[in-house]
Backbone as CSV, one residue per row, in Angstrom:
resi,resn,N_x,N_y,N_z,CA_x,CA_y,CA_z,C_x,C_y,C_z
1,UNK,125.859,86.967,237.611,126.406,87.878,238.620,126.640,89.260,238.042
2,UNK,127.138,89.314,236.807,127.411,90.623,236.194,126.146,91.432,236.029
3,UNK,125.041,90.738,235.619,123.770,91.448,235.443,123.240,91.944,236.766
4,UNK,123.370,91.136,237.828,122.886,91.540,239.138,123.624,92.756,239.636
5,UNK,124.937,92.796,239.427,125.718,93.960,239.855,125.279,95.205,239.100
6,UNK,125.023,95.027,237.801,124.594,96.184,236.980,123.263,96.720,237.464
7,UNK,122.289,95.806,237.747,120.982,96.235,238.220,121.087,96.897,239.571
8,UNK,121.921,96.367,240.433,122.115,96.956,241.769,122.684,98.344,241.663
9,UNK,123.630,98.507,240.753,124.277,99.830,240.582,123.280,100.849,240.072
10,UNK,122.397,100.440,239.116,121.420,101.380,238.566,120.406,101.785,239.608
11,UNK,120.057,100.846,240.536,119.080,101.190,241.573,119.644,102.208,242.545
12,UNK,120.932,102.133,242.784,121.544,103.070,243.739,121.781,104.422,243.116
13,UNK,121.979,104.469,241.788,122.271,105.754,241.129,121.008,106.543,240.830
14,UNK,119.922,105.870,240.438,118.720,106.583,239.984,118.116,107.476,241.049
15,UNK,117.900,107.038,242.281,117.334,107.930,243.308,118.178,109.157,243.523
16,UNK,119.488,109.026,243.431,120.370,110.183,243.667,120.145,111.255,242.626
17,UNK,119.992,110.865,241.351,119.776,111.835,240.286,118.435,112.531,240.460
18,UNK,117.381,111.786,240.806,116.057,112.367,240.989,116.051,113.330,242.154
19,UNK,116.725,112.962,243.237,116.763,113.822,244.427,117.407,115.151,244.096
20,UNK,118.511,115.108,243.362,119.175,116.358,242.998,118.306,117.214,242.116
21,UNK,117.576,116.575,241.180,116.731,117.324,240.257,115.597,118.008,240.994
22,UNK,114.970,117.281,241.939,113.869,117.871,242.707,114.360,119.000,243.595
23,UNK,115.505,118.852,244.188,116.014,119.908,245.063,116.312,121.178,244.281
24,UNK,116.788,121.024,243.054,117.101,122.206,242.244,115.844,122.954,241.817
25,UNK,114.677,122.265,241.850,113.440,122.913,241.430,112.600,123.394,242.597
26,UNK,113.086,123.226,243.816,112.294,123.623,244.974,112.395,125.113,245.194
27,UNK,111.239,125.756,245.374,111.208,127.167,245.725,109.971,127.379,246.588
28,UNK,110.127,128.009,247.763,109.083,128.027,248.782,107.853,128.843,248.421
29,UNK,107.952,129.864,247.550,106.851,130.795,247.350,105.911,130.395,246.226
30,UNK,106.056,129.181,245.668,105.251,128.808,244.531,104.595,127.462,244.761
31,UNK,103.466,127.214,244.081,102.716,125.973,244.300,103.464,124.748,243.833
32,UNK,103.125,123.596,244.423,103.776,122.333,244.084,103.142,121.752,242.829
33,UNK,103.950,121.452,241.841,103.463,120.894,240.590,103.842,119.422,240.463
34,UNK,103.982,118.739,241.589,104.450,117.361,241.569,103.442,116.420,240.914
35,UNK,102.142,116.815,240.817,101.138,115.967,240.217,101.251,115.914,238.699
36,UNK,101.950,116.863,238.112,102.103,116.900,236.672,103.138,115.868,236.247
37,UNK,102.895,115.224,235.094,103.878,114.239,234.621,105.186,114.900,234.257
38,UNK,106.276,114.272,234.641,107.594,114.826,234.368,108.020,114.471,232.956
39,UNK,108.714,115.388,232.306,109.261,115.151,230.990,110.767,115.013,231.093
40,UNK,111.304,114.246,230.196,112.752,114.067,230.208,113.389,114.965,229.182
41,UNK,114.618,115.423,229.480,115.354,116.303,228.586,116.759,115.740,228.415
42,UNK,117.339,116.031,227.277,118.704,115.596,227.026,119.664,116.388,227.900
43,UNK,120.553,115.718,228.572,121.504,116.368,229.466,122.433,117.290,228.696
44,UNK,122.737,116.933,227.458,123.688,117.727,226.689,123.100,119.037,226.180
45,UNK,121.751,119.186,226.253,121.130,120.403,225.733,121.393,121.568,226.658
46,UNK,121.747,122.709,226.081,121.972,123.921,226.876,120.705,124.737,227.004
47,UNK,119.595,124.257,226.416,118.351,125.008,226.442,117.644,124.831,227.775
48,UNK,116.948,125.899,228.210,116.166,125.820,229.435,114.853,125.109,229.120
49,UNK,114.476,124.086,229.868,113.204,123.423,229.609,112.056,124.420,229.732
50,UNK,111.257,124.542,228.701,110.194,125.542,228.715,108.844,124.880,228.958
51,UNK,107.860,125.682,229.350,106.481,125.285,229.574,106.338,124.330,230.749
52,UNK,107.070,123.199,230.748,106.938,122.239,231.834,107.600,122.737,233.100
53,UNK,108.461,123.738,232.985,109.175,124.226,234.158,108.256,125.131,234.984
54,UNK,107.954,124.772,236.220,106.997,125.542,237.030,107.438,126.976,237.306
55,UNK,108.722,127.198,237.449,109.184,128.541,237.774,109.022,129.493,236.592
56,UNK,109.235,128.986,235.383,109.009,129.796,234.191,107.536,130.167,234.078
57,UNK,106.662,129.198,234.304,105.219,129.438,234.233,104.775,130.445,235.282
58,UNK,105.306,130.314,236.495,104.956,131.232,237.571,105.446,132.643,237.270
59,UNK,106.639,132.738,236.727,107.187,134.041,236.364,106.311,134.731,235.317
60,UNK,105.876,133.970,234.331,105.029,134.552,233.286,103.712,135.051,233.869
61,UNK,103.141,134.286,234.792,101.894,134.713,235.442,102.111,136.005,236.234
62,UNK,103.206,136.055,236.986,103.511,137.250,237.786,103.755,138.465,236.895
63,UNK,104.424,138.254,235.778,104.692,139.345,234.845,103.395,139.878,234.245
64,UNK,102.484,138.983,233.900,101.197,139.409,233.345,100.377,140.186,234.372
65,UNK,100.456,139.767,235.630,99.750,140.483,236.695,100.284,141.903,236.857
66,UNK,101.593,142.041,236.780,102.189,143.366,236.910,101.825,144.258,235.731
67,UNK,101.763,143.687,234.542,101.360,144.473,233.378,99.914,144.943,233.520
68,UNK,99.065,144.086,234.075,97.674,144.480,234.330,97.602,145.550,235.413
69,UNK,98.440,145.406,236.426,98.509,146.396,237.514,98.837,147.783,236.960
70,UNK,99.741,147.844,236.019,100.181,149.131,235.460,99.096,149.804,234.632
71,UNK,98.065,149.067,234.243,96.995,149.616,233.417,95.824,150.150,234.242
72,UNK,96.049,150.355,235.545,94.982,150.845,236.424,95.365,152.187,237.046
73,UNK,95.517,153.234,236.242,95.946,154.531,236.776,94.917,155.192,237.679
74,UNK,93.634,154.735,237.598,92.609,155.363,238.430,92.769,154.975,239.891
75,UNK,93.588,153.979,240.182,93.781,153.521,241.553,95.154,153.885,242.105
76,UNK,95.622,155.071,241.815,96.979,155.468,242.220,97.031,155.884,243.696
77,UNK,96.701,154.960,244.562,96.843,155.192,245.995,98.206,154.662,246.431
78,UNK,98.588,154.979,247.652,99.858,154.447,248.167,99.771,152.926,248.306
79,UNK,98.575,152.408,248.624,98.395,150.962,248.737,98.590,150.296,247.374
80,UNK,98.066,150.914,246.317,98.253,150.403,244.955,99.736,150.398,244.585
81,UNK,100.410,151.463,244.957,101.835,151.575,244.658,102.639,150.523,245.423
82,UNK,102.326,150.344,246.693,103.025,149.338,247.506,102.761,147.924,246.992
83,UNK,101.546,147.694,246.491,101.222,146.393,245.924,102.086,146.113,244.692
84,UNK,102.268,147.132,243.851,103.122,146.976,242.676,104.567,146.695,243.060
85,UNK,105.052,147.391,244.081,106.426,147.164,244.544,106.588,145.753,245.107
86,UNK,105.581,145.284,245.821,105.654,143.937,246.393,105.642,142.878,245.286
87,UNK,104.787,143.075,244.285,104.757,142.139,243.156,106.086,142.143,242.400
88,UNK,106.677,143.331,242.270,107.963,143.429,241.578,109.054,142.704,242.364
89,UNK,109.012,142.820,243.676,109.974,142.108,244.533,109.848,140.592,244.317
90,UNK,108.618,140.095,244.247,108.387,138.662,244.050,108.931,138.207,242.701
91,UNK,108.746,139.041,241.673,109.262,138.715,240.340,110.780,138.558,240.364
92,UNK,111.464,139.479,241.037,112.924,139.412,241.081,113.418,138.277,241.979
93,UNK,112.651,137.947,242.999,113.012,136.787,243.818,112.858,135.497,243.005
94,UNK,111.819,135.425,242.180,111.638,134.268,241.307,112.747,134.196,240.263
95,UNK,113.148,135.360,239.770,114.271,135.396,238.827,115.537,134.881,239.499
96,UNK,115.748,135.265,240.732,116.915,134.793,241.475,116.883,133.272,241.605
97,UNK,115.697,132.704,241.896,115.548,131.248,241.959,115.850,130.610,240.605
98,UNK,115.351,131.236,239.554,115.571,130.712,238.202,117.050,130.693,237.851
99,UNK,117.776,131.707,238.288,119.203,131.802,237.975,120.040,130.790,238.752
100,UNK,119.452,130.152,239.756,120.178,129.122,240.501,120.158,127.773,239.789
101,UNK,119.256,127.622,238.823,119.123,126.346,238.132,120.288,126.103,237.183
102,UNK,120.851,124.902,237.192,121.952,124.575,236.267,121.547,124.769,234.806
103,UNK,120.259,124.433,234.468,119.803,124.590,233.088,119.854,126.050,232.644
104,UNK,119.463,126.948,233.550,119.471,128.367,233.223,120.889,128.850,232.982
105,UNK,121.798,128.440,233.852,123.191,128.897,233.730,123.840,128.357,232.458
106,UNK,123.500,127.114,232.119,124.038,126.552,230.886,123.539,127.340,229.673
107,UNK,122.259,127.692,229.721,121.674,128.443,228.612,122.299,129.825,228.499
108,UNK,122.487,130.508,229.636,123.052,131.858,229.623,124.529,131.862,229.260
109,UNK,125.219,130.772,229.531,126.634,130.688,229.158,126.818,130.831,227.651
110,UNK,125.796,130.419,226.910,125.883,130.528,225.457,125.469,131.874,224.922
111,UNK,125.070,132.800,225.832,124.612,134.125,225.405,125.228,135.187,226.327
112,UNK,126.527,135.283,226.277,127.237,136.213,227.157,126.853,137.661,226.881
113,UNK,126.486,137.979,225.624,126.090,139.345,225.294,124.798,139.726,226.011
114,UNK,123.861,138.763,226.108,122.612,139.005,226.827,122.878,139.213,228.312
115,UNK,123.735,138.372,228.887,124.055,138.487,230.312,124.708,139.838,230.613
116,UNK,125.602,140.287,229.746,126.262,141.578,229.948,125.257,142.723,229.916
117,UNK,124.290,142.648,229.003,123.254,143.685,228.944,122.406,143.675,230.210
118,UNK,122.068,142.470,230.671,121.278,142.346,231.892,122.035,142.894,233.106
119,UNK,123.301,142.570,233.191,124.122,143.075,234.298,124.165,144.594,234.289
120,UNK,124.297,145.167,233.109,124.336,146.625,232.984,122.996,147.239,233.386
121,UNK,121.899,146.636,232.927,120.567,147.155,233.258,120.281,147.041,234.755
122,UNK,120.638,145.908,235.336,120.394,145.724,236.769,121.252,146.676,237.600
123,UNK,122.457,146.952,237.131,123.302,147.912,237.837,122.657,149.286,237.845
124,UNK,122.076,149.687,236.725,121.393,150.974,236.653,120.176,151.008,237.572
125,UNK,119.410,149.917,237.605,118.249,149.857,238.502,118.685,149.938,239.965
126,UNK,119.751,149.229,240.310,120.257,149.265,241.691,120.690,150.686,242.060
127,UNK,121.381,151.362,241.152,121.811,152.743,241.403,120.615,153.668,241.603
128,UNK,119.606,153.511,240.744,118.417,154.359,240.815,117.680,154.165,242.143
129,UNK,117.523,152.909,242.548,116.804,152.653,243.806,117.652,153.037,245.026
130,UNK,118.965,153.027,244.879,119.815,153.523,245.959,119.613,155.020,246.165
131,UNK,119.546,155.770,245.057,119.278,157.209,245.132,117.892,157.461,245.706
132,UNK,116.934,156.640,245.283,115.565,156.794,245.774,115.497,156.620,247.289
133,UNK,116.234,155.653,247.824,116.230,155.439,249.270,116.714,156.683,250.010
134,UNK,117.723,157.342,249.455,118.232,158.570,250.076,117.186,159.678,250.014
135,UNK,116.513,159.809,248.865,115.504,160.844,248.695,114.306,160.634,249.617
136,UNK,113.857,159.394,249.736,112.679,159.131,250.570,112.999,159.338,252.047
137,UNK,114.246,159.092,252.442,114.654,159.352,253.824,114.643,160.855,254.105
138,UNK,115.140,161.627,253.153,115.101,163.093,253.275,113.662,163.580,253.339
139,UNK,112.812,162.983,252.509,111.392,163.339,252.494,110.771,163.128,253.867
140,UNK,111.050,161.996,254.498,110.504,161.698,255.817,110.954,162.738,256.850
141,UNK,112.231,163.099,256.794,112.755,164.081,257.748,112.082,165.443,257.562
142,UNK,111.914,165.854,256.314,111.262,167.132,256.025,109.790,167.104,256.446
143,UNK,109.161,165.977,256.256,107.745,165.862,256.593,107.535,165.911,258.103
144,UNK,108.418,165.270,258.840,108.317,165.325,260.309,108.484,166.756,260.816
145,UNK,109.439,167.484,260.232,109.650,168.883,260.618,108.428,169.728,260.258
146,UNK,107.787,169.404,259.135,106.605,170.164,258.710,105.424,169.930,259.654
147,UNK,105.320,168.722,260.210,104.235,168.452,261.157,104.362,169.333,262.394
148,UNK,105.588,169.516,262.850,105.830,170.413,263.990,105.487,171.845,263.605
149,UNK,105.854,172.224,262.378,105.592,173.591,261.909,104.097,173.867,261.807
150,UNK,103.315,172.886,261.406,101.868,173.058,261.305,101.263,173.285,262.688
151,UNK,101.691,172.498,263.667,101.157,172.664,265.027,101.495,174.037,265.589
152,UNK,102.665,174.549,265.200,103.087,175.861,265.685,102.658,177.002,264.771
153,UNK,102.024,176.650,263.666,101.596,177.629,262.662,102.768,178.478,262.181
154,UNK,103.881,177.797,261.966,105.097,178.464,261.518,105.141,178.440,259.989
155,UNK,104.680,179.535,259.370,104.575,179.589,257.911,105.939,179.589,257.218
156,UNK,106.954,180.146,257.873,108.284,180.169,257.263,108.843,178.748,257.128
157,UNK,108.602,177.913,258.147,109.058,176.526,258.087,108.300,175.737,257.018
158,UNK,107.008,176.044,256.880,106.212,175.388,255.852,106.701,175.787,254.463
159,UNK,107.085,177.048,254.314,107.626,177.511,253.037,108.930,176.772,252.704
160,UNK,109.745,176.528,253.737,110.991,175.772,253.539,110.691,174.329,253.152
161,UNK,109.650,173.773,253.753,109.210,172.416,253.429,108.790,172.318,251.965
162,UNK,108.017,173.309,251.526,107.562,173.335,250.144,108.740,173.432,249.172
163,UNK,109.697,174.257,249.529,110.886,174.422,248.684,111.677,173.115,248.604
164,UNK,111.814,172.428,249.730,112.549,171.158,249.760,111.848,170.095,248.919
165,UNK,110.510,170.076,248.980,109.767,169.084,248.210,109.857,169.355,246.712
166,UNK,109.824,170.629,246.331,109.954,170.945,244.908,111.332,170.522,244.384
167,UNK,112.341,170.655,245.227,113.681,170.225,244.848,113.727,168.703,244.683
168,UNK,113.067,167.982,245.612,113.030,166.521,245.519,112.209,166.062,244.322
169,UNK,111.187,166.844,243.964,110.373,166.514,242.793,111.238,166.502,241.534
170,UNK,112.162,167.451,241.431,113.070,167.500,240.285,114.001,166.284,240.268
171,UNK,114.428,165.855,241.463,115.282,164.672,241.546,114.512,163.417,241.132
172,UNK,113.218,163.363,241.495,112.382,162.234,241.080,112.230,162.218,239.563
173,UNK,112.097,163.395,238.962,111.999,163.487,237.500,113.263,162.940,236.836
174,UNK,114.410,163.203,237.458,115.674,162.684,236.923,115.704,161.159,236.981
175,UNK,115.157,160.600,238.066,115.104,159.146,238.193,114.219,158.544,237.100
176,UNK,113.119,159.233,236.799,112.238,158.764,235.724,112.991,158.732,234.399
177,UNK,113.737,159.796,234.115,114.513,159.863,232.872,115.565,158.765,232.817
178,UNK,116.213,158.502,233.961,117.231,157.444,234.013,116.632,156.064,233.752
179,UNK,115.458,155.816,234.332,114.802,154.521,234.160,114.370,154.314,232.714
180,UNK,113.907,155.376,232.078,113.442,155.267,230.695,114.559,154.905,229.724
181,UNK,115.796,155.077,230.142,116.943,154.730,229.290,117.427,153.300,229.501
182,UNK,116.812,152.584,230.442,117.249,151.220,230.760,116.495,150.211,229.905
183,UNK,117.196,149.148,229.547,116.539,148.026,228.891,116.378,148.129,227.403
184,UNK,117.043,149.080,226.756,116.925,149.186,225.315,117.737,148.088,224.629
185,UNK,117.099,147.439,223.670,117.737,146.374,222.883,118.317,145.279,223.777
186,UNK,117.539,144.859,224.752,118.047,143.846,225.672,118.202,142.480,225.000
187,UNK,117.296,142.149,224.074,117.395,140.861,223.390,118.215,141.047,222.127
188,UNK,119.417,140.492,222.073,120.281,140.695,220.919,119.695,140.093,219.651
189,UNK,119.822,140.820,218.549,119.348,140.324,217.269,120.358,139.322,216.726
190,UNK,119.887,138.145,216.353,120.783,137.106,215.861,120.298,136.614,214.507
191,UNK,121.230,136.295,213.638,120.904,135.821,212.299,120.668,134.318,212.281
192,UNK,121.148,133.607,213.300,120.998,132.156,213.333,119.912,131.783,214.334
193,UNK,119.186,130.685,214.069,118.127,130.266,214.995,118.712,129.885,216.350
194,UNK,117.917,130.101,217.404,118.332,129.698,218.747,117.327,128.691,219.273
195,UNK,117.725,127.817,220.201,116.790,126.835,220.760,115.584,127.520,221.403
196,UNK,114.435,126.821,221.400,113.205,127.402,221.943,113.369,127.821,223.393
197,UNK,114.062,126.973,224.194,114.260,127.302,225.601,115.052,128.578,225.783
198,UNK,116.084,128.779,224.961,116.902,129.997,225.043,116.088,131.217,224.666
199,UNK,115.275,131.095,223.612,114.452,132.215,223.166,113.431,132.591,224.235
200,UNK,112.855,131.585,224.877,111.873,131.848,225.929,112.529,132.524,227.129
201,UNK,113.706,132.068,227.484,114.430,132.675,228.604,114.750,134.136,228.314
202,UNK,115.217,134.424,227.092,115.537,135.799,226.719,114.293,136.678,226.766
203,UNK,113.151,136.125,226.339,111.902,136.892,226.342,111.442,137.189,227.764
204,UNK,111.610,136.209,228.669,111.247,136.425,230.067,112.119,137.515,230.685
205,UNK,113.410,137.481,230.390,114.322,138.512,230.893,113.906,139.896,230.389
206,UNK,113.540,139.966,229.128,113.096,141.231,228.541,111.852,141.752,229.258
207,UNK,110.903,140.851,229.536,109.675,141.245,230.229,109.953,141.707,231.656
208,UNK,110.911,141.077,232.320,111.260,141.481,233.685,111.799,142.906,233.702
209,UNK,112.670,143.229,232.740,113.178,144.602,232.642,112.036,145.567,232.356
210,UNK,111.105,145.150,231.507,109.987,146.016,231.130,109.095,146.341,232.326
211,UNK,108.709,145.315,233.115,107.824,145.578,234.251,108.552,146.335,235.357
212,UNK,109.855,146.114,235.486,110.630,146.876,236.465,110.607,148.355,236.101
213,UNK,110.706,148.623,234.814,110.631,150.013,234.347,109.246,150.598,234.592
214,UNK,108.188,149.822,234.325,106.817,150.301,234.513,106.545,150.685,235.968
215,UNK,106.890,149.786,236.881,106.645,150.042,238.306,107.499,151.212,238.798
216,UNK,108.748,151.265,238.356,109.657,152.320,238.807,109.179,153.691,238.350
217,UNK,108.720,153.792,237.116,108.222,155.077,236.605,106.969,155.495,237.358
218,UNK,106.074,154.542,237.625,104.868,154.853,238.396,105.236,155.384,239.780
219,UNK,106.264,154.795,240.389,106.718,155.199,241.722,107.334,156.594,241.702
220,UNK,108.345,156.784,240.871,109.078,158.046,240.862,108.233,159.198,240.313
221,UNK,107.467,158.921,239.271,106.634,159.968,238.689,105.497,160.351,239.636
222,UNK,104.911,159.344,240.292,103.832,159.631,241.236,104.291,160.511,242.378
223,UNK,105.449,160.207,242.937,105.985,161.029,244.029,106.412,162.397,243.518
224,UNK,107.020,162.444,242.325,107.466,163.718,241.775,106.318,164.682,241.559
225,UNK,105.222,164.189,240.975,104.041,165.026,240.744,103.428,165.458,242.071
226,UNK,103.382,164.554,243.037,102.780,164.863,244.338,103.590,165.899,245.112
227,UNK,104.904,165.884,244.943,105.763,166.834,245.660,105.798,168.217,245.008
228,UNK,105.559,168.270,243.723,105.745,169.529,242.988,104.506,170.409,243.025
229,UNK,103.967,170.646,244.219,102.822,171.535,244.290,103.282,172.982,244.116
230,UNK,102.383,173.882,243.690,102.784,175.226,243.263,103.303,176.123,244.373
231,UNK,104.025,177.158,243.962,104.503,178.174,244.897,103.331,179.041,245.357
232,UNK,103.498,179.801,246.459,102.403,180.630,246.966,101.900,181.641,245.954
233,UNK,102.753,182.079,245.047,102.363,183.095,244.081,101.685,182.492,242.855
234,UNK,101.648,181.136,242.785,101.070,180.474,241.628,99.616,180.105,241.900
235,UNK,98.903,179.806,240.860,97.506,179.407,240.989,97.236,178.236,240.070
236,UNK,96.510,177.261,240.574,96.146,176.120,239.738,95.241,176.563,238.585
237,UNK,94.440,177.598,238.830,93.509,178.052,237.803,94.265,178.535,236.570
238,UNK,95.382,179.221,236.808,96.167,179.750,235.698,96.790,178.670,234.845
239,UNK,96.920,177.480,235.379,97.528,176.389,234.629,96.534,175.716,233.695
240,UNK,95.243,175.975,233.916,94.229,175.370,233.054,93.719,174.065,233.622
241,UNK,92.450,173.761,233.374,91.819,172.568,233.925,92.457,171.291,233.397
242,UNK,92.841,171.295,232.114,93.419,170.102,231.510,94.730,169.732,232.172
243,UNK,95.594,170.728,232.425,96.873,170.491,233.077,96.668,169.986,234.494
244,UNK,95.708,170.587,235.194,95.425,170.159,236.560,94.972,168.702,236.589
245,UNK,94.120,168.328,235.626,93.613,166.961,235.560,94.746,165.974,235.328
246,UNK,95.678,166.304,234.427,96.808,165.436,234.138,97.660,165.239,235.379
247,UNK,97.924,166.338,236.094,98.757,166.247,237.288,98.091,165.378,238.353
248,UNK,96.783,165.551,238.537,96.088,164.759,239.543,96.077,163.281,239.178
249,UNK,95.944,162.966,237.901,95.923,161.572,237.459,97.261,160.883,237.705
250,UNK,98.341,161.648,237.639,99.667,161.069,237.794,100.134,161.036,239.245
251,UNK,99.513,161.831,240.104,99.931,161.912,241.502,99.359,160.792,242.354
252,UNK,99.787,160.753,243.607,99.332,159.750,244.570,98.154,160.326,245.345
253,UNK,97.077,159.552,245.444,95.806,160.036,245.983,95.958,160.676,247.360
254,UNK,96.672,160.027,248.269,96.782,160.542,249.638,97.442,161.923,249.686
255,UNK,98.414,162.153,248.809,99.070,163.457,248.751,98.096,164.520,248.256
256,UNK,97.346,164.177,247.217,96.431,165.143,246.617,95.255,165.450,247.547
257,UNK,94.782,164.431,248.259,93.661,164.639,249.177,94.054,165.525,250.359
258,UNK,95.314,165.412,250.778,95.753,166.241,251.900,95.842,167.701,251.505
259,UNK,96.087,167.967,250.222,96.170,169.350,249.765,97.394,170.056,250.305
260,UNK,98.578,169.579,249.938,99.805,170.185,250.440,99.896,171.677,250.137
261,UNK,99.353,172.057,248.953,99.466,173.476,248.584,98.668,174.381,249.514
262,UNK,97.646,173.813,250.192,96.834,174.634,251.099,97.630,175.076,252.323
263,UNK,98.734,174.395,252.614,99.586,174.790,253.741,100.224,176.159,253.505
264,UNK,100.306,176.555,252.261,101.030,177.777,251.923,100.167,179.033,251.999
265,UNK,98.880,178.866,252.226,97.999,180.030,252.265,97.366,180.199,253.648
266,UNK,97.742,181.249,254.331,97.076,181.658,255.570,97.047,180.608,256.663
267,UNK,98.163,179.965,256.940,98.192,178.947,257.989,97.853,179.549,259.346
268,UNK,98.334,180.756,259.596,98.085,181.400,260.898,96.612,181.750,261.089
269,UNK,95.872,181.853,259.989,94.461,182.213,260.081,93.566,181.006,260.318
270,UNK,94.133,179.825,260.221,93.332,178.614,260.415,93.011,178.424,261.896
271,UNK,91.831,177.886,262.149,91.421,177.631,263.525,92.087,176.381,264.078
272,UNK,91.910,176.160,265.368,92.529,175.011,266.024,92.051,173.687,265.436
273,UNK,90.744,173.607,265.122,90.209,172.374,264.553,90.803,172.093,263.175
274,UNK,90.974,173.152,262.399,91.571,172.984,261.064,93.026,172.513,261.176
275,UNK,93.733,173.075,262.147,95.133,172.671,262.349,95.207,171.215,262.797
276,UNK,94.294,170.805,263.681,94.275,169.417,264.141,93.982,168.460,262.981
277,UNK,93.048,168.869,262.134,92.709,168.037,260.993,93.891,167.908,260.034
278,UNK,94.583,169.031,259.804,95.750,169.014,258.935,96.861,168.150,259.527
279,UNK,97.058,168.246,260.842,98.078,167.431,261.518,97.751,165.950,261.402
280,UNK,96.465,165.609,261.500,96.045,164.218,261.377,96.332,163.681,259.973
281,UNK,96.027,164.492,258.962,96.274,164.083,257.575,97.769,163.905,257.311
282,UNK,98.573,164.789,257.886,100.017,164.687,257.695,100.582,163.446,258.376
283,UNK,99.999,163.086,259.522,100.425,161.875,260.211,100.066,160.640,259.387
284,UNK,98.880,160.642,258.781,98.464,159.530,257.933,99.362,159.434,256.699
285,UNK,99.744,160.597,256.177,100.632,160.616,255.026,102.007,160.051,255.389
286,UNK,102.428,160.291,256.612,103.708,159.746,257.084,103.700,158.223,257.023
287,UNK,102.572,157.602,257.395,102.444,156.146,257.311,102.556,155.672,255.865
288,UNK,101.955,156.447,254.948,102.039,156.097,253.524,103.484,156.164,253.036
289,UNK,104.193,157.200,253.473,105.595,157.373,253.073,106.433,156.187,253.564
290,UNK,106.181,155.771,254.812,106.941,154.647,255.381,106.672,153.352,254.611
291,UNK,105.412,153.160,254.190,105.073,151.975,253.418,105.778,151.961,252.071
292,UNK,105.819,153.112,251.416,106.504,153.228,250.127,108.005,153.035,250.300
293,UNK,108.549,153.586,251.361,109.978,153.418,251.639,110.324,151.946,251.817
294,UNK,109.494,151.228,252.586,109.737,149.806,252.834,109.660,149.002,251.533
295,UNK,108.654,149.301,250.700,108.513,148.607,249.428,109.687,148.854,248.505
296,UNK,110.155,150.109,248.466,111.303,150.440,247.627,112.578,149.751,248.087
297,UNK,112.742,149.646,249.404,113.935,148.980,249.943,113.937,147.489,249.594
298,UNK,112.763,146.853,249.650,112.678,145.421,249.324,112.995,145.178,247.853
299,UNK,112.511,146.078,246.990,112.826,145.953,245.566,114.326,146.121,245.353
300,UNK,114.912,147.094,246.048,116.357,147.340,245.943,117.153,146.082,246.290
301,UNK,116.782,145.422,247.382,117.507,144.218,247.809,117.301,143.065,246.834
302,UNK,116.086,142.925,246.312,115.827,141.839,245.363,116.576,142.074,244.053
303,UNK,116.699,143.322,243.637,117.486,143.664,242.445,118.958,143.323,242.662
304,UNK,119.442,143.666,243.834,120.846,143.409,244.161,121.141,141.915,244.167
305,UNK,120.239,141.127,244.766,120.435,139.675,244.828,120.397,139.049,243.442
306,UNK,119.473,139.510,242.607,119.368,138.967,241.249,120.620,139.280,240.443
307,UNK,121.160,140.471,240.635,122.373,140.841,239.895,123.570,139.991,240.351
308,UNK,123.652,139.715,241.641,124.729,138.861,242.140,124.627,137.464,241.517
309,UNK,123.395,136.962,241.396,123.202,135.652,240.775,123.599,135.673,239.297
310,UNK,123.347,136.789,238.625,123.765,136.926,237.225,125.295,136.919,237.116
311,UNK,125.944,137.587,238.053,127.421,137.594,238.053,127.968,136.187,238.248
312,UNK,127.261,135.400,239.042,127.713,134.031,239.308,127.623,133.142,238.070
313,UNK,126.836,133.551,237.087,126.749,132.793,235.847,128.115,132.712,235.178
314,UNK,128.886,133.801,235.280,130.208,133.838,234.661,131.270,133.133,235.500
315,UNK,131.035,133.058,236.794,132.084,132.552,237.683,131.891,131.094,238.070
316,UNK,130.722,130.545,237.832,130.470,129.162,238.246,130.120,128.281,237.052
């Protein structure tokens, strides 16, 4: 009778443990790895299971894709930029899923210095993207006013538009400088060995900060260069061909193709067809701006959610 009771008890307990384990590993945006053989881990270990964990593997793949994305400067279109922002959002959503796992929290509990650095870095990213949202909203308002000015051939309003964009370009440059200061020495140097799972987790966190910086710089620098077109008294020729080439490589294709600087020369002398063509290009550019704004907002929210999950590491 004693053996039967013991066997009955084990049958009732085992399904419950498996169910909880599977639920903790469920995440809707990633493929099912249920066909792979499961490995067992010691419950007392604070290390994050590495390699066999599907979310870690998926994160590494996404991080590698983003690093490859950053190496394609010849494709600096708004669509390319939005694609990078979308991939970055997915990375941070996966990080948020990873931070919900008990194994991850146990591992991070043993590295409070790393968590504090991450919290500080994420706070800076959230602040930067909050400022960016304000700037892009101002940009949209100025651009809408400029479209009206083009139809009316109001050169004074266009001059004000140019001045506003040059001011925003300087603000974008500041965001680039702020981002470049984030993520330094994120992985603490330790004299004692750490478990493989902990080391892998720290490396993944470091890579996430790195790709966030890469995408953010591409975003802010691309818009900054695109907005900083010359004053009416300036000439691209005087800047030299090499400088012009560098600026074009760093800018966003749709902005450069529209030729914002051409608005500053003889708008009243342009014919009706030229004005219509310019208005059409500005309308298309407005769609690009809205797409970038949406991508930036999604990254902002994913950063905020990931930081909240990091804070919960200390409280739960």
